Backbone as CSV, one residue per row, in Angstrom:
resi,resn,N_x,N_y,N_z,CA_x,CA_y,CA_z,C_x,C_y,C_z
1,MET,5.154,-6.865,154.643,5.097,-7.696,153.447,6.063,-8.860,153.600
2,PRO,5.606,-10.065,153.311,6.520,-11.202,153.416,7.617,-11.099,152.369
3,LEU,8.757,-11.652,152.711,9.865,-11.662,151.773,9.520,-12.512,150.562
4,LYS,9.847,-12.012,149.397,9.603,-12.753,148.158,10.921,-13.247,147.610
5,SER,10.968,-14.526,147.295,12.213,-15.088,146.773,12.391,-14.661,145.332
6,LEU,13.507,-13.969,145.059,13.794,-13.524,143.698,14.820,-14.396,143.007
7,LEU,15.517,-15.186,143.791,16.692,-15.856,143.250,16.594,-17.354,143.424
8,LEU,17.538,-18.027,142.789,17.522,-19.476,142.818,17.932,-20.022,144.170
9,THR,17.372,-21.146,144.514,17.812,-21.904,145.672,18.818,-22.925,145.191
10,ALA,19.904,-23.063,145.912,20.971,-23.974,145.486,21.129,-25.093,146.484
11,LEU,21.307,-26.313,145.980,21.700,-27.432,146.823,23.210,-27.476,146.844
12,LEU,23.786,-27.407,148.006,25.236,-27.315,148.155,25.748,-28.639,148.676
13,LEU,26.631,-29.261,147.923,27.153,-30.557,148.292,28.657,-30.453,148.506
14,ALA,29.147,-30.926,149.626,30.580,-30.945,149.896,30.912,-32.269,150.559
15,PRO,32.109,-32.813,150.281,32.479,-34.104,150.840,32.414,-34.139,152.361
16,ALA,32.740,-33.016,153.011,32.799,-33.006,154.463,31.528,-32.471,155.098
17,ALA,30.504,-32.204,154.302,29.299,-31.599,154.861,28.071,-32.283,154.294
18,ALA,26.974,-32.193,155.043,25.698,-32.698,154.554,25.187,-31.759,153.476
19,ALA,24.107,-32.191,152.774,23.502,-31.331,151.770,22.875,-30.139,152.467
20,LEU,23.226,-28.951,152.024,22.687,-27.724,152.580,21.885,-27.014,151.506
21,GLU,20.896,-26.243,151.947,20.095,-25.449,151.031,20.237,-23.991,151.420
22,ALA,20.614,-23.158,150.459,20.791,-21.729,150.724,19.875,-20.943,149.801
23,THR,19.215,-19.921,150.350,18.271,-19.113,149.594,18.500,-17.642,149.907
24,VAL,18.460,-16.800,148.871,18.504,-15.353,149.059,17.136,-14.789,148.732
25,THR,16.602,-13.937,149.614,15.306,-13.308,149.381,15.428,-11.807,149.581
26,THR,14.582,-11.056,148.869,14.546,-9.601,149.018,13.099,-9.137,148.970
27,GLU,12.873,-7.904,149.352,11.570,-7.251,149.227,11.642,-6.287,148.060
28,PRO,11.171,-6.673,146.881,11.355,-5.840,145.693,10.617,-4.515,145.743
29,ASP,9.551,-4.429,146.530,8.762,-3.191,146.573,9.234,-2.229,147.647
30,SER,10.253,-2.619,148.376,10.738,-1.781,149.464,11.820,-0.835,148.959
31,PRO,11.898,0.396,149.530,13.000,1.285,149.169,14.355,0.699,149.516
32,GLU,14.363,-0.283,150.418,15.597,-0.946,150.815,15.776,-2.256,150.057
33,ALA,15.342,-2.267,148.777,15.342,-3.529,148.028,16.732,-4.108,147.839
34,ARG,17.782,-3.294,148.005,19.129,-3.820,147.879,19.483,-4.723,149.059
35,THR,18.716,-4.606,150.152,18.945,-5.462,151.302,18.268,-6.810,151.082
36,GLY,18.929,-7.864,151.499,18.353,-9.196,151.345,18.658,-10.065,152.543
37,THR,18.021,-11.225,152.554,18.216,-12.179,153.643,18.724,-13.495,153.085
38,LEU,19.824,-13.959,153.639,20.396,-15.250,153.278,19.976,-16.260,154.343
39,THR,19.358,-17.342,153.899,18.906,-18.396,154.808,19.574,-19.704,154.426
40,VAL,20.162,-20.387,155.399,20.805,-21.679,155.174,20.092,-22.725,156.018
41,THR,19.661,-23.794,155.367,18.955,-24.865,156.060,19.636,-26.196,155.799
42,ASP,19.380,-27.147,156.687,19.881,-28.510,156.545,18.731,-29.449,156.839
43,ALA,18.333,-30.233,155.813,17.217,-31.171,155.955,15.951,-30.467,156.457
44,GLY,15.708,-29.257,155.943,14.506,-28.522,156.302,14.607,-27.723,157.587
45,GLN,15.673,-27.896,158.333,15.859,-27.163,159.578,16.750,-25.947,159.331
46,THR,16.264,-24.767,159.743,17.036,-23.552,159.533,18.253,-23.536,160.447
47,LEU,19.425,-23.405,159.848,20.657,-23.272,160.624,20.870,-21.825,161.059
48,TRP,20.669,-20.883,160.131,20.783,-19.465,160.463,20.252,-18.619,159.323
49,THR,19.950,-17.372,159.633,19.600,-16.372,158.637,20.437,-15.126,158.897
50,ALA,20.691,-14.369,157.836,21.459,-13.133,157.967,20.896,-12.119,156.980
51,THR,20.590,-10.929,157.465,20.085,-9.849,156.630,21.183,-8.805,156.465
52,THR,21.466,-8.441,155.214,22.587,-7.560,154.949,22.365,-6.804,153.644
53,PRO,22.924,-5.595,153.496,22.833,-4.882,152.220,23.621,-5.597,151.134
54,GLY,23.292,-5.255,149.887,24.084,-5.723,148.758,23.680,-7.063,148.193
55,LEU,22.507,-7.581,148.575,22.120,-8.910,148.093,21.144,-8.882,146.919
56,ARG,20.723,-7.679,146.486,19.802,-7.646,145.368,20.480,-8.214,144.123
57,TRP,19.801,-9.126,143.450,20.275,-9.823,142.258,21.471,-10.734,142.544
58,ALA,21.760,-11.006,143.792,22.841,-11.937,144.115,22.404,-13.373,143.827
59,ARG,23.388,-14.255,143.645,23.113,-15.671,143.409,23.912,-16.500,144.395
60,VAL,23.326,-17.596,144.823,24.045,-18.522,145.688,25.086,-19.244,144.854
61,GLY,26.338,-19.187,145.295,27.434,-19.812,144.575,27.858,-21.120,145.208
62,PRO,29.109,-21.520,144.978,29.562,-22.830,145.442,29.892,-22.846,146.929
63,LEU,29.937,-24.041,147.464,30.385,-24.301,148.827,31.809,-24.851,148.757
64,SER,32.651,-24.430,149.677,34.026,-24.929,149.691,34.041,-26.437,149.950
65,PRO,35.095,-27.133,149.515,35.134,-28.594,149.677,34.989,-29.071,151.115
66,ASP,35.428,-28.270,152.096,35.274,-28.694,153.490,33.920,-28.320,154.078
67,GLY,33.066,-27.671,153.271,31.720,-27.346,153.716,31.629,-26.170,154.665
68,ARG,32.694,-25.406,154.842,32.691,-24.340,155.843,32.500,-22.940,155.256
69,THR,32.697,-22.769,153.949,32.619,-21.442,153.350,31.651,-21.460,152.172
70,LEU,30.700,-20.528,152.190,29.725,-20.376,151.119,30.023,-19.096,150.357
71,ALA,30.073,-19.193,149.028,30.290,-18.013,148.190,28.953,-17.514,147.665
72,LEU,28.746,-16.214,147.784,27.547,-15.560,147.281,27.985,-14.625,146.162
73,LEU,27.391,-14.771,144.965,27.857,-14.061,143.782,26.986,-12.838,143.541
74,GLY,27.568,-11.650,143.631,26.815,-10.419,143.497,26.696,-9.952,142.062
75,ALA,25.721,-9.070,141.837,25.505,-8.496,140.516,26.245,-7.183,140.338
76,PHE,27.001,-6.773,141.341,27.684,-5.484,141.276,29.188,-5.639,141.507
77,GLY,29.755,-6.736,140.996,31.193,-6.902,141.010,31.785,-7.381,142.311
78,TYR,31.064,-8.122,143.114,31.617,-8.605,144.375,31.218,-10.061,144.613
79,VAL,32.005,-10.716,145.462,31.676,-12.043,145.989,31.750,-11.945,147.508
80,GLN,30.722,-12.423,148.185,30.746,-12.493,149.646,31.082,-13.918,150.072
81,LEU,31.962,-14.036,151.076,32.289,-15.335,151.654,31.642,-15.420,153.034
82,TRP,30.821,-16.460,153.234,30.092,-16.643,154.485,30.586,-17.892,155.202
83,ASP,30.748,-17.780,156.506,31.155,-18.907,157.334,29.921,-19.729,157.673
84,VAL,29.847,-20.957,157.177,28.645,-21.776,157.340,28.380,-22.153,158.802
85,PRO,29.383,-22.551,159.598,29.088,-22.923,160.988,28.538,-21.780,161.834
86,THR,28.990,-20.527,161.589,28.599,-19.415,162.458,27.592,-18.461,161.834
87,GLY,27.444,-18.490,160.509,26.542,-17.553,159.855,27.112,-16.154,159.739
88,GLN,28.420,-15.998,159.872,29.056,-14.693,159.785,29.647,-14.467,158.391
89,ARG,29.502,-13.226,157.901,30.155,-12.876,156.643,31.626,-12.633,156.930
90,ARG,32.496,-13.391,156.268,33.929,-13.317,156.550,34.657,-12.313,155.689
91,ALA,34.216,-12.140,154.437,34.944,-11.243,153.538,34.042,-10.864,152.371
92,THR,34.315,-9.691,151.796,33.696,-9.262,150.549,34.815,-9.009,149.550
93,LEU,34.793,-9.725,148.440,35.837,-9.656,147.422,35.340,-8.770,146.288
94,LEU,36.022,-7.659,146.042,35.568,-6.672,145.071,36.343,-6.788,143.768
95,ALA,35.641,-6.589,142.644,36.301,-6.555,141.343,37.310,-5.418,141.323
96,ALA,38.349,-5.586,140.514,39.448,-4.625,140.507,39.140,-3.368,139.712
97,ASP,38.040,-3.347,138.949,37.687,-2.143,138.194,36.187,-1.906,138.328
98,ARG,35.771,-0.679,138.055,34.380,-0.286,138.279,33.442,-0.743,137.178
99,LYS,33.979,-1.178,136.048,33.116,-1.597,134.946,32.738,-3.072,135.030
100,SER,33.491,-3.863,135.785,33.174,-5.284,135.920,32.117,-5.439,136.997
101,ASP,30.959,-5.977,136.615,29.870,-6.031,137.581,29.389,-7.451,137.868
102,LYS,28.610,-8.042,136.995,27.997,-9.328,137.319,29.042,-10.431,137.426
103,VAL,29.061,-11.099,138.578,29.993,-12.204,138.797,29.426,-13.460,138.140
104,SER,30.172,-14.022,137.192,29.694,-15.191,136.450,30.384,-16.474,136.875
105,LEU,31.442,-16.369,137.706,32.203,-17.564,138.074,32.802,-17.406,139.453
106,ALA,32.718,-18.462,140.254,33.488,-18.598,141.491,33.803,-20.081,141.633
107,ALA,35.080,-20.403,141.771,35.490,-21.809,141.839,36.547,-21.976,142.925
108,PHE,36.258,-22.868,143.893,37.209,-23.179,144.954,38.214,-24.223,144.469
109,SER,39.464,-24.080,144.931,40.447,-25.136,144.713,40.070,-26.355,145.556
110,PRO,40.562,-27.544,145.235,40.193,-28.747,145.984,40.511,-28.672,147.475
111,ASP,41.542,-27.920,147.870,41.850,-27.797,149.291,41.095,-26.643,149.955
112,GLY,40.301,-25.908,149.181,39.488,-24.828,149.725,40.247,-23.570,150.083
113,ARG,41.537,-23.503,149.792,42.341,-22.346,150.188,42.303,-21.221,149.177
114,THR,41.946,-21.533,147.940,42.004,-20.565,146.854,40.658,-20.488,146.156
115,LEU,40.301,-19.276,145.709,39.067,-19.068,144.968,39.384,-18.274,143.716
116,VAL,38.886,-18.734,142.573,39.011,-18.003,141.317,37.654,-17.396,140.996
117,THR,37.639,-16.087,140.664,36.381,-15.408,140.352,36.491,-14.661,139.028
118,HIS,35.334,-14.513,138.369,35.251,-13.694,137.159,34.059,-12.771,137.302
119,ALA,34.312,-11.451,137.163,33.250,-10.451,137.104,33.264,-9.869,135.693
120,TYR,32.162,-10.042,134.987,32.080,-9.607,133.583,32.185,-8.091,133.487
121,PRO,32.958,-7.542,132.520,33.650,-8.279,131.470,35.142,-8.495,131.715
122,TYR,35.766,-7.714,132.624,37.226,-7.687,132.637,37.895,-8.479,133.752
123,ASP,37.299,-8.499,134.947,38.054,-8.927,136.122,38.095,-10.438,136.269
124,LEU,39.293,-10.987,136.276,39.536,-12.404,136.528,40.610,-12.465,137.600
125,SER,40.255,-12.941,138.799,41.159,-12.846,139.941,41.233,-14.154,140.706
126,VAL,42.339,-14.331,141.443,42.511,-15.471,142.329,42.713,-14.917,143.736
127,TRP,42.051,-15.550,144.736,41.973,-15.026,146.096,42.446,-16.048,147.118
128,ASP,42.971,-15.537,148.231,43.250,-16.347,149.409,41.980,-16.376,150.248
129,VAL,41.375,-17.547,150.400,40.084,-17.648,151.083,40.196,-17.294,152.561
130,ALA,41.274,-17.682,153.209,41.416,-17.446,154.645,41.494,-15.957,154.969
131,THR,42.195,-15.177,154.146,42.398,-13.756,154.432,41.475,-12.843,153.639
132,GLY,40.873,-13.368,152.538,40.057,-12.529,151.674,40.862,-11.588,150.812
133,LYS,42.168,-11.822,150.692,43.033,-10.949,149.906,43.209,-11.492,148.488
134,ARG,43.257,-10.560,147.523,43.511,-10.935,146.138,44.977,-11.324,145.985
135,LEU,45.236,-12.536,145.532,46.606,-12.967,145.269,47.111,-12.403,143.948
136,ALA,46.214,-12.349,142.964,46.619,-11.820,141.658,45.387,-11.522,140.837
137,GLN,45.513,-10.496,139.992,44.547,-10.272,138.930,45.137,-10.971,137.718
138,LEU,44.445,-11.979,137.210,45.057,-12.911,136.287,45.332,-12.285,134.923
139,ALA,46.302,-12.874,134.232,46.791,-12.347,132.959,45.647,-12.124,131.984
140,GLY,45.709,-10.990,131.283,44.641,-10.624,130.356,43.668,-9.689,131.016
141,SER,43.386,-9.942,132.301,42.459,-9.102,133.037,43.026,-7.692,133.207
142,GLN,44.354,-7.587,133.428,44.961,-6.279,133.637,44.921,-5.428,132.371
143,THR,44.873,-6.075,131.209,44.878,-5.341,129.949,43.469,-5.116,129.427
144,ARG,42.497,-5.291,130.302,41.087,-5.053,129.980,40.613,-5.928,128.818
145,ARG,41.117,-7.148,128.780,40.584,-8.126,127.839,39.205,-8.555,128.311
146,VAL,38.257,-8.664,127.390,36.905,-9.086,127.735,36.864,-10.604,127.839
147,PHE,36.401,-11.101,128.995,36.143,-12.523,129.184,34.628,-12.697,129.242
148,LEU,34.064,-13.415,128.277,32.621,-13.628,128.263,32.245,-14.675,129.305
149,PRO,30.978,-14.659,129.785,30.530,-15.732,130.676,30.723,-17.093,130.016
150,GLY,30.945,-18.111,130.821,31.189,-19.453,130.293,32.583,-19.951,130.565
151,LEU,33.346,-19.228,131.394,34.682,-19.682,131.746,34.623,-20.970,132.558
152,GLN,35.597,-21.848,132.335,35.730,-23.086,133.098,37.100,-23.112,133.759
153,VAL,37.127,-23.539,135.026,38.375,-23.626,135.782,38.627,-25.086,136.126
154,ASP,39.867,-25.537,135.921,40.243,-26.929,136.202,41.471,-26.918,137.106
155,PHE,41.286,-27.279,138.389,42.391,-27.322,139.344,43.063,-28.689,139.305
156,ILE,44.388,-28.704,139.329,45.162,-29.944,139.369,45.993,-29.927,140.649
157,PRO,45.509,-30.566,141.726,46.174,-30.457,143.031,47.624,-30.914,143.023
158,ASN,47.930,-32.017,142.329,49.285,-32.573,142.377,50.330,-31.646,141.760
159,SER,49.909,-30.838,140.793,50.860,-29.981,140.103,50.872,-28.554,140.638
160,GLY,49.902,-28.195,141.483,49.819,-26.828,141.971,49.429,-25.844,140.888
161,LEU,48.700,-26.318,139.873,48.308,-25.481,138.749,46.798,-25.531,138.548
162,PHE,46.284,-24.526,137.847,44.914,-24.604,137.366,44.840,-23.961,135.993
163,SER,43.851,-24.395,135.204,43.663,-23.837,133.867,42.358,-23.058,133.825
164,VAL,42.322,-22.064,132.946,41.119,-21.293,132.667,40.884,-21.343,131.170
165,ALA,39.675,-21.700,130.774,39.334,-21.761,129.359,37.880,-21.342,129.196
166,GLY,37.517,-21.008,127.942,36.151,-20.587,127.662,36.040,-19.078,127.608
167,GLY,34.810,-18.593,127.464,34.587,-17.162,127.437,35.251,-16.465,126.267
168,GLU,35.482,-17.213,125.154,36.129,-16.671,123.962,37.558,-16.191,124.230
169,ALA,38.150,-16.644,125.342,39.518,-16.263,125.690,40.478,-17.392,125.324
170,PRO,41.777,-17.104,125.227,42.739,-18.192,125.056,42.796,-19.047,126.310
171,ALA,43.119,-20.322,126.161,43.319,-21.186,127.325,44.627,-20.784,128.009
172,MET,44.594,-20.734,129.342,45.766,-20.304,130.101,45.958,-21.211,131.311
173,VAL,47.202,-21.315,131.773,47.546,-22.120,132.943,48.219,-21.205,133.958
174,PHE,47.792,-21.320,135.241,48.288,-20.452,136.298,48.755,-21.271,137.500
175,SER,49.590,-20.639,138.317,49.962,-21.207,139.615,48.817,-20.997,140.602
176,THR,48.412,-22.063,141.282,47.341,-21.940,142.274,47.781,-21.095,143.456
177,ARG,49.044,-21.158,143.825,49.533,-20.456,145.021,49.687,-18.961,144.805
178,THR,50.144,-18.559,143.614,50.455,-17.148,143.386,49.620,-16.490,142.296
179,GLY,48.961,-17.276,141.448,48.247,-16.717,140.307,49.144,-16.366,139.140
180,GLU,50.435,-16.726,139.211,51.382,-16.430,138.133,51.002,-17.192,136.869
181,LEU,51.066,-16.507,135.723,50.796,-17.147,134.438,51.930,-18.104,134.093
182,ARG,51.599,-19.378,133.865,52.596,-20.376,133.487,52.565,-20.691,131.992
183,ALA,51.400,-20.548,131.375,51.316,-20.833,129.936,50.076,-20.168,129.358
184,LYS,50.232,-19.597,128.169,49.112,-19.084,127.378,49.171,-19.797,126.040
185,LEU,48.168,-20.601,125.745,48.242,-21.512,124.609,47.832,-20.811,123.313
186,PRO,48.611,-20.987,122.245,48.280,-20.347,120.967,47.005,-20.942,120.370
187,ALA,46.118,-20.062,119.925,44.825,-20.489,119.395,44.874,-20.611,117.883
188,PRO,44.018,-21.441,117.289,43.956,-21.512,115.827,43.413,-20.208,115.250
189,MET,43.859,-19.876,114.059,43.433,-18.657,113.379,42.332,-18.991,112.373
190,GLN,41.413,-18.055,112.206,40.326,-18.263,111.253,40.138,-16.995,110.429
191,LEU,39.959,-17.176,109.117,39.760,-16.056,108.200,38.287,-15.669,108.165
192,TYR,38.023,-14.397,108.386,36.683,-13.835,108.259,36.697,-12.924,107.040
193,PRO,36.019,-13.316,105.942,36.072,-12.536,104.697,35.718,-11.065,104.929
194,GLY,36.578,-10.210,104.411,36.364,-8.785,104.514,36.821,-8.174,105.814
195,LEU,37.181,-9.008,106.779,37.576,-8.492,108.092,39.028,-8.802,108.422
196,GLY,39.467,-9.998,108.043,40.828,-10.395,108.356,40.875,-11.734,109.065
197,THR,42.041,-12.063,109.597,42.255,-13.334,110.290,42.362,-13.080,111.783
198,PHE,41.604,-13.865,112.565,41.560,-13.666,114.009,41.641,-15.020,114.715
199,PRO,42.198,-15.040,115.945,42.232,-16.296,116.704,40.851,-16.684,117.195
200,ARG,40.599,-17.981,117.239,39.353,-18.487,117.799,39.540,-18.728,119.291
201,GLY,38.544,-18.369,120.060,38.628,-18.530,121.501,38.465,-19.977,121.926
202,SER,38.894,-20.267,123.163,38.752,-21.612,123.705,37.353,-21.810,124.277
203,VAL,36.945,-23.063,124.368,35.654,-23.435,124.949,35.859,-24.197,126.256
204,ALA,36.790,-25.130,126.256,37.040,-25.967,127.433,38.455,-26.517,127.340
205,ALA,38.967,-26.985,128.485,40.323,-27.538,128.512,40.420,-28.609,129.579
206,ASP,41.414,-29.491,129.415,41.689,-30.537,130.409,43.199,-30.605,130.608
207,LEU,43.641,-30.226,131.802,45.053,-30.213,132.156,45.405,-31.548,132.806
208,THR,46.502,-32.167,132.366,46.885,-33.471,132.924,47.348,-33.318,134.370
209,ASP,47.354,-34.432,135.112,47.686,-34.404,136.534,49.092,-33.903,136.816
210,ASP,50.014,-34.130,135.874,51.379,-33.648,136.083,51.574,-32.214,135.602
211,GLY,50.517,-31.629,135.029,50.588,-30.243,134.574,51.446,-30.028,133.346
212,GLU,51.803,-31.094,132.617,52.728,-30.966,131.492,52.044,-30.920,130.129
213,ARG,50.752,-31.295,130.077,50.008,-31.252,128.816,48.596,-30.745,129.090
214,ILE,48.017,-30.121,128.070,46.640,-29.638,128.195,45.929,-29.818,126.861
215,ALA,44.745,-30.418,126.919,43.904,-30.562,125.736,42.898,-29.412,125.733
216,VAL,42.808,-28.714,124.596,41.944,-27.539,124.496,40.984,-27.710,123.329
217,LEU,39.684,-27.488,123.610,38.652,-27.441,122.574,38.418,-25.980,122.218
218,TYR,38.498,-25.656,120.928,38.323,-24.282,120.472,36.954,-24.100,119.814
219,ALA,36.562,-22.839,119.662,35.212,-22.527,119.197,34.951,-22.979,117.771
220,ASN,35.999,-23.204,116.973,35.805,-23.702,115.611,35.742,-25.220,115.540
221,GLY,35.776,-25.890,116.700,35.708,-27.347,116.746,37.052,-28.037,116.754
222,GLU,38.126,-27.269,116.574,39.462,-27.865,116.594,39.857,-28.220,118.024
223,ILE,40.540,-29.342,118.177,41.053,-29.781,119.476,42.562,-29.898,119.357
224,ARG,43.272,-29.254,120.283,44.725,-29.296,120.270,45.253,-29.813,121.594
225,LEU,46.275,-30.655,121.504,47.009,-31.100,122.680,48.314,-30.309,122.722
226,HIS,48.444,-29.464,123.758,49.597,-28.589,123.886,50.535,-29.089,124.979
227,ASP,51.820,-28.849,124.792,52.771,-28.977,125.890,52.693,-27.742,126.780
228,VAL,52.958,-27.938,128.085,53.031,-26.829,129.034,54.440,-26.831,129.616
229,PRO,55.145,-25.685,129.665,54.620,-24.339,129.411,54.817,-23.821,128.005
230,GLY,55.539,-24.546,127.138,55.906,-23.985,125.842,54.753,-23.716,124.904
231,GLY,53.679,-24.529,125.001,52.510,-24.333,124.159,52.554,-25.049,122.833
232,GLN,53.625,-25.822,122.578,53.724,-26.524,121.294,52.554,-27.499,121.137
233,VAL,52.042,-27.583,119.902,50.954,-28.511,119.596,51.565,-29.850,119.219
234,THR,51.236,-30.887,119.977,51.800,-32.209,119.714,50.817,-33.126,118.989
235,ARG,49.533,-32.924,119.197,48.494,-33.685,118.502,47.297,-32.771,118.287
236,SER,46.437,-33.148,117.344,45.231,-32.363,117.116,44.138,-33.241,116.526
237,GLY,42.926,-32.752,116.613,41.772,-33.433,116.054,40.694,-32.407,115.784
238,PHE,39.514,-32.884,115.350,38.444,-31.952,115.022,37.102,-32.554,115.414
239,TRP,36.310,-31.743,116.104,34.951,-32.127,116.484,34.002,-31.512,115.468
240,LYS,33.362,-32.355,114.657,32.588,-31.866,113.519,31.140,-31.540,113.869
241,THR,30.713,-31.820,115.107,29.343,-31.506,115.492,29.171,-29.989,115.600
242,PRO,28.159,-29.403,114.960,27.992,-27.941,115.012,27.725,-27.454,116.437
243,GLY,28.324,-26.323,116.771,28.065,-25.704,118.067,28.912,-26.300,119.171
244,THR,29.678,-25.467,119.848,30.547,-25.958,120.912,30.136,-25.426,122.288
245,SER,29.143,-24.558,122.355,28.765,-23.925,123.621,28.364,-24.962,124.657
246,GLY,28.922,-24.838,125.863,28.578,-25.732,126.960,29.290,-27.064,126.938
247,ALA,30.201,-27.271,126.009,30.899,-28.550,125.902,32.046,-28.636,126.908
248,THR,32.408,-29.852,127.269,33.595,-30.119,128.083,34.485,-31.086,127.328
249,VAL,35.767,-31.131,127.710,36.704,-32.018,127.034,37.528,-32.747,128.084
250,ARG,37.783,-34.054,127.860,38.615,-34.854,128.753,39.602,-35.664,127.925
251,LEU,40.871,-35.558,128.302,41.930,-36.258,127.584,42.047,-37.690,128.081
252,ASP,42.133,-38.645,127.141,42.370,-40.032,127.505,43.768,-40.175,128.127
253,PRO,43.945,-41.130,129.057,45.282,-41.340,129.641,46.358,-41.596,128.599
254,SER,45.984,-42.203,127.469,46.953,-42.484,126.415,47.433,-41.223,125.705
255,GLY,46.651,-40.156,125.804,46.972,-38.937,125.084,46.650,-39.000,123.609
256,GLU,45.997,-40.068,123.172,45.735,-40.260,121.753,44.303,-39.932,121.357
257,ALA,43.477,-39.527,122.323,42.082,-39.198,122.027,41.525,-38.343,123.163
258,VAL,40.416,-37.670,122.877,39.686,-36.928,123.902,38.223,-37.329,123.843
259,THR,37.522,-37.094,124.944,36.071,-37.248,124.966,35.456,-35.870,125.144
260,VAL,34.630,-35.486,124.180,33.920,-34.215,124.237,32.473,-34.514,124.643
261,ALA,31.999,-33.844,125.678,30.639,-34.053,126.160,29.867,-32.742,126.098
262,ARG,28.606,-32.854,125.688,27.704,-31.702,125.678,26.306,-32.209,125.965
263,GLY,25.756,-31.766,127.106,24.462,-32.301,127.516,24.571,-33.782,127.789
264,ARG,23.699,-34.558,127.201,23.695,-36.016,127.397,24.529,-36.751,126.364
265,GLU,25.104,-36.020,125.411,25.877,-36.650,124.353,27.355,-36.601,124.674
266,SER,28.094,-37.595,124.217,29.555,-37.592,124.339,30.131,-38.183,123.065
267,PHE,31.312,-37.702,122.701,31.946,-38.101,121.453,33.421,-38.351,121.738
268,ARG,33.941,-39.465,121.233,35.376,-39.752,121.354,36.063,-39.313,120.078
269,ILE,37.013,-38.399,120.209,37.683,-37.813,119.063,39.142,-38.238,119.078
270,PRO,39.619,-38.953,118.050,41.047,-39.330,118.007,41.916,-38.108,117.740
271,LEU,43.113,-38.119,118.282,44.098,-37.080,118.050,45.256,-37.661,117.252
272,HIS,45.744,-36.929,116.281,46.802,-37.418,115.396,47.992,-36.474,115.425
């Protein structure tokens, strides 16, 4: 039986590499359906194929900035790292607990040395790409906090920091080198009649190049400009458009406004 493609084909773009196409295929009617074939092509020419267990329901993830490492996102709590020039699997990164399964996020740092992954619901980890070793299980993950799909990672090379926001979690800032928590930003509180007052989760964040300020969009539409690491709110605004899912936020260089984008729409929101 010919292989049937079950998964998406991804166009992989990296500054140091040509456009590559990667596809995962499996035989769904076979008793060995967990086995799949990864095929990487360039301009229609097959570079290599590799058949290996554990690819059922896997998704093609991002390519490292240097174009040498491909991340494959598994449905059972793992990420595979593949060497693009040789077609060899270099490492398998496993979630830290047995309940975290579907990988919803993999993001390379700009230098390609670090990878941040999220396996729903609990595991949020930072990895050394060269060794395949976990540098840290990020704050909140150890306490079995649920992170919903939709997390966004923003790396700031000059400061050696990155931020994580979204997934109904608080916005947080970490060290890229060690995964150490540098700041956890206080979220706005909202009253739910009959239930009590609870913090609203973050949707998106923008960390400044010096790592000293971060603009955070929250699920209630509030936008806060926080100092890092203290978390003090220095300015705020409000996005009145209903629904924040899928939105991004970018802080103006002046620090006096942000641009919120969702789909094809963008809105400039002043901060006071």
